[in-house]
Structures are given as structure tokens and as C-alpha cells.
C-alpha positions as CSV (number, residue, x, y, z in Angstrom):
1,M,110.1,83.7,65.3
2,L,110.9,81.3,68.1
3,V,109.6,77.8,68.0
4,F,109.3,75.5,71.1
5,S,108.5,71.9,70.4
6,D,107.1,69.2,72.6
7,V,105.4,71.7,74.9
8,T,103.0,70.0,77.3
9,D,100.5,71.4,79.8
10,L,100.2,74.8,78.3
11,D,96.9,76.3,77.2
12,L,97.4,79.9,76.2
13,A,93.8,81.0,76.9
14,E,93.8,79.4,80.3
15,T,97.2,80.9,81.2
16,L,97.0,84.3,79.7
17,V,93.5,85.4,80.6
18,C,93.1,83.8,84.0
19,G,94.0,87.0,85.9
20,Q,97.7,86.7,86.4
21,S,98.8,89.0,83.5
22,F,97.0,91.9,81.9
23,R,98.8,92.7,78.7
24,W,97.7,89.8,76.4
25,I,94.9,90.3,73.9
26,L,93.1,87.5,72.0
27,Q,93.4,87.9,68.3
28,P,90.8,86.8,65.7
29,D,93.0,83.9,64.6
30,G,93.2,82.5,68.2
31,S,96.7,83.8,68.9
32,F,97.5,86.3,71.6
33,A,99.4,89.5,71.2
34,G,101.1,91.0,74.1
35,V,104.2,92.7,75.6
36,A,106.5,91.3,78.2
37,Y,110.0,92.4,79.3
38,G,109.8,95.2,76.7
39,R,109.2,92.7,73.8
40,S,106.1,92.9,71.7
41,V,105.1,89.4,70.3
42,K,102.3,87.2,69.2
43,V,102.1,83.7,70.6
44,R,100.1,80.7,69.4
45,M,100.0,77.0,69.9
46,D,99.7,74.3,67.2
47,G,99.4,71.0,68.9
48,S,102.4,70.7,71.2
49,T,104.4,73.4,69.4
50,L,104.6,77.0,70.7
51,Y,105.2,79.7,68.2
52,I,106.3,83.2,69.3
53,D,106.2,85.6,66.4
54,G,108.4,88.6,66.7
55,A,110.8,87.0,69.2
56,E,114.5,86.6,68.5
57,E,116.7,83.6,69.0
58,R,118.8,85.4,71.6
59,D,115.6,85.6,73.8
60,R,114.9,81.9,73.8
61,E,115.7,81.5,77.4
62,L,113.7,84.6,78.4
63,W,110.5,83.2,76.8
64,S,111.1,79.7,78.0
65,N,111.4,81.1,81.5
66,Y,108.4,83.4,81.0
67,F,106.1,80.4,80.2
68,D,107.9,78.3,82.8
69,L,108.5,75.6,80.1
70,S,111.2,73.8,82.1
71,E,108.8,72.9,84.9
72,D,107.0,69.6,84.9
73,Y,103.4,70.6,85.6
74,G,102.2,67.0,85.0
75,R,104.3,65.9,88.0
76,I,103.1,68.8,90.1
77,R,99.5,68.0,89.3
78,S,100.0,64.4,90.3
79,E,101.5,65.5,93.6
80,I,99.0,68.1,94.6
81,S,96.1,65.9,93.5
82,L,96.8,63.7,96.5
83,I,96.0,66.6,98.8
84,H,92.3,66.7,98.3
85,P,89.8,65.1,95.8
86,V,88.4,68.6,94.8
87,L,91.9,69.8,94.1
88,R,92.4,66.7,91.9
89,E,89.3,67.6,90.0
90,A,90.3,71.3,89.6
91,A,93.8,70.4,88.4
92,A,92.3,68.0,85.8
93,Y,89.8,70.6,84.7
94,A,92.4,73.1,83.4
95,P,95.8,71.2,83.1
96,G,97.1,73.9,80.7
97,I,97.4,76.6,83.3
98,R,101.0,77.6,84.0
99,V,102.3,80.3,86.3
100,L,104.0,83.0,84.3
101,R,107.4,84.4,85.4
102,Q,106.7,88.1,85.0
103,E,108.8,91.1,85.6
104,P,108.6,91.8,89.3
105,Y,107.9,95.6,89.2
106,E,105.2,95.1,86.5
107,A,103.6,92.4,88.6
108,L,103.7,94.7,91.7
109,C,102.0,97.6,89.8
110,T,99.4,95.6,88.0
111,F,98.3,93.9,91.2
112,I,98.1,97.2,92.9
113,I,95.8,98.3,90.1
114,S,93.8,95.0,90.5
115,Q,92.5,96.0,93.9
116,N,88.7,96.1,93.9
117,N,88.7,96.0,90.2
118,N,87.7,93.8,87.3
119,I,89.9,92.4,84.6
120,K,88.6,94.6,81.7
121,R,89.1,97.7,83.7
122,I,92.5,96.6,85.0
123,K,93.7,96.0,81.4
124,G,92.5,99.5,80.4
125,I,94.4,101.2,83.2
126,V,97.5,99.1,82.5
127,Q,97.4,100.0,78.8
128,R,97.0,103.7,79.5
129,L,99.9,103.5,82.0
130,C,102.2,101.9,79.4
131,D,101.1,104.2,76.5
132,S,101.6,107.3,78.7
133,F,104.9,106.5,80.4
134,G,106.5,103.3,78.9
135,E,109.2,103.2,76.3
136,P,107.9,103.1,72.7
137,L,108.5,99.8,70.9
138,P,109.1,99.5,67.1
139,D,105.6,98.2,66.4
140,G,103.8,101.0,68.2
141,N,103.3,99.3,71.5
142,H,104.9,100.4,74.7
143,A,107.0,98.6,77.3
144,F,105.8,98.7,80.9
145,P,107.3,101.8,82.5
146,T,110.2,101.4,84.9
147,A,110.3,102.4,88.5
148,L,112.7,105.1,87.5
149,A,110.3,106.5,84.9
150,M,107.5,106.5,87.4
151,S,109.4,107.7,90.4
152,S,109.0,111.4,89.5
153,L,105.3,111.2,88.7
154,T,102.6,112.6,90.9
155,V,99.0,111.5,91.5
156,E,98.0,114.3,89.2
157,D,100.2,113.0,86.5
158,L,98.4,109.6,86.8
159,A,94.9,111.2,86.7
160,P,94.3,110.3,83.0
161,L,94.8,106.6,83.8
162,R,91.5,106.8,85.8
163,A,93.1,104.5,88.4
164,G,91.3,106.3,91.3
165,F,92.7,105.7,94.8
166,R,95.3,103.3,93.3
167,A,97.3,106.2,91.8
168,R,98.7,107.1,95.2
169,Y,99.8,103.6,95.8
170,L,101.5,103.4,92.4
171,T,103.5,106.6,93.0
172,D,104.5,105.3,96.4
173,A,105.6,101.9,94.9
174,A,107.7,103.6,92.2
175,Q,109.4,105.9,94.6
176,K,110.2,103.1,97.2
177,V,111.4,100.6,94.6
178,H,113.5,103.2,92.7
179,S,115.1,104.5,95.9
180,G,115.9,101.0,97.2
181,E,113.7,101.3,100.2
182,V,111.8,98.3,98.9
183,D,114.2,95.7,97.5
184,L,112.5,93.5,94.9
185,E,115.5,91.3,94.5
186,L,115.5,90.5,98.2
187,C,111.9,89.3,97.8
188,R,113.0,86.5,95.4
189,T,115.1,84.7,98.0
190,A,114.3,86.0,101.5
191,D,112.2,84.1,104.0
192,Y,108.6,84.3,102.8
193,G,107.5,86.4,105.7
194,R,110.4,88.8,105.2
195,A,109.6,89.1,101.5
196,R,106.0,89.8,102.2
197,A,106.8,92.4,104.8
198,E,109.2,94.1,102.4
199,L,106.4,94.6,99.8
200,M,104.0,95.7,102.5
201,K,106.2,98.7,103.2
202,I,104.4,100.2,100.1
203,T,101.3,102.2,100.9
204,G,98.2,100.2,99.8
205,V,100.0,96.9,99.5
206,G,98.4,94.3,101.8
207,V,98.8,90.6,102.1
208,K,96.8,89.8,99.0
209,V,98.7,92.1,96.7
210,A,102.0,91.1,98.2
211,D,101.2,87.4,97.7
212,C,100.2,88.0,94.1
213,T,103.5,89.9,93.5
214,L,105.5,87.1,95.0
215,L,103.7,84.4,93.0
216,F,103.5,86.1,89.6
217,G,106.5,88.4,89.8
218,M,109.1,86.4,91.7
219,H,107.7,82.8,91.0
220,R,107.4,82.2,94.7
221,V,105.1,79.2,94.1
222,E,104.6,78.7,97.8
223,A,102.4,81.9,97.7
224,F,98.6,81.4,97.9
225,P,96.8,84.7,97.3
226,V,93.4,84.9,98.8
227,D,90.9,87.4,97.5
228,V,87.2,87.5,98.1
229,W,86.6,84.8,95.5
230,M,89.3,82.5,96.8
231,K,88.0,83.0,100.4
232,R,84.6,81.7,99.2
233,A,86.2,78.9,97.3
234,M,88.2,77.8,100.4
235,E,85.2,78.0,102.7
236,R,83.0,76.0,100.3
237,L,85.4,73.5,98.8
238,F,88.1,73.1,101.4
239,P,86.5,73.8,104.8
240,G,89.0,73.7,107.6
241,M,92.0,73.9,105.3
242,T,94.5,76.8,105.1
243,P,97.0,77.8,102.4
244,D,99.7,76.0,104.3
245,D,97.9,72.8,103.6
246,F,98.7,73.0,99.9
247,G,102.4,72.5,100.2
248,N,105.4,73.8,98.3
249,H,103.3,74.3,95.1
250,A,100.4,76.1,96.8
251,G,100.4,78.9,94.2
252,I,99.9,76.5,91.3
253,A,97.2,74.8,93.3
254,Q,95.6,78.2,93.8
255,Q,95.5,78.9,90.1
256,Y,93.7,75.6,89.5
257,I,91.2,76.3,92.3
258,F,90.7,79.9,91.2
259,H,90.0,79.0,87.6
260,Y,87.8,76.0,88.5
261,S,85.7,78.1,90.9
262,R,85.2,80.9,88.3
263,M,84.1,78.4,85.7
264,H,81.7,76.7,88.1
265,P,79.6,79.5,89.8
266,E,76.9,77.0,90.6
267,I,79.2,75.7,93.4
268,F,78.3,78.7,95.4
269,G,74.6,78.7,94.9
270,N,73.1,82.0,96.1
271,D,76.2,83.0,98.1
């Protein structure tokens, strides 16, 4: 077990079920079981202490990075709260949201799957993908399959996942990432427009999926994904503003806005 003390600004429920990751399952005792980077663990908070059951000491940095524990979210909230009063309210509403640092290829695939989908169904497809093609782990779970493992799969191979039209996008993503035609490492550091264009070489990857991949898979926190829900939130809560107006931590602001909007449907009336 790994123990992280003096952890602030981390609410596991707000962070793990807000739609940025799809492999965490709430347990009866309030903990979350999940798989990340080929490690199957259970995480729980007790006050300001984070416990990661099943994690090894040699992976301390990996899990610290995954939960972005070195970043000062209190400072970021203070900075972005100056941008707009509604953003200040949204950030104060869910101060425990952190942006996870996920494995890039997994983030790419899961957000391809997320297109025109709901969280419950996304989780089901992702679970079937892992169970069918991921490396088995000692506890019976499976790692997320690699681009190599998926590169030889066909749409027919993916039919049991019930992913629909997204199966063709997944096979194209696997082939292009494995072959190097799409360079995920380049996307970490390249100019933002260049990084987005690199991902959009993949069939079915538009601006929204590319932005989600950059934010949640490469920790490009300048990314501000806009789906139908966020479009409504921007129009209603931030009229006349664009993603560029949210600064260098736009992606973190986006998470506060997204969660706040989902939890306050009355904002939108009969829209």
C-alpha cells in the first residue's frame, strides 16, 4: 500500500466519476477500484491522507503524477476565479476535482468511444475492450490494450464490444499510433495547433476528441474541450467568451464548469 499525506484539493468521487476516466468503480465502502498504467488498485481518502491499496513503493511517483499531487490547485482556483464570478462559484463548488494524468493511448481510445455516448455505456465498452484484448493482471483485471495489441484487429474483431461506428475509428487509431503515423509523444510538447492536427489524422477524431486526449492524456491544461453540454454552459453562463479567455489553466476551469453545470440543470431551464 502507498500512503500520501497532506493531500489537499482531492475529492475522489468528483475526480474519478466526472467523465475524464472510465475505469474506476465505486465500492460499497466508499473507495474506488480501478486500473491505470497496467496497475490494479483500490484508492480511498481519509481526511487529507490518500491510500492506494495494491500499489508498490516503486510506483510512488507514478501515482503522484496520476493524481497530479504536485500541482497547487488552490493557487490555480484563486487565479482563475478572477476571470469571471460564475467561474469563481464553479471552482468553489467542487474544489476537489483534479485533472488526472492518464496514459495517452488509453485517453485517445476512451474519448473516441465517448462520442455520442453516455458514461455508463462508455464504461461497458471500455471494460469489454480491456477484458478481450488487454494483458491479464494478477487479480483478474486486465490492462488497457496497447496500440500494438490492437493494430491487427479488424472492425469484425471489435463487434463484441458493441461500440458501433466507433469500432472503425478505434482500429484506425491503433494502426496509426502503432505505425508512428500519429506521434503521441509529439503531442505532449508541440505547438497546440500542431498537436491537435496530429491527432485529427485519425479517422473520427475531431476537435472535441483531440482536445480531450490532449487534456486528459497529455496534461495539456490549456485544452478546453467543448461538447454539446459545454457549448450550452458557455452560451448561458459565459456569453461572448471563448476558451482562450480562460488562460493557461483553461482545462482545469473547464472541469469546474462542466461539473457545476451538470449538477445544476436548473441553470438551463427548458433548453
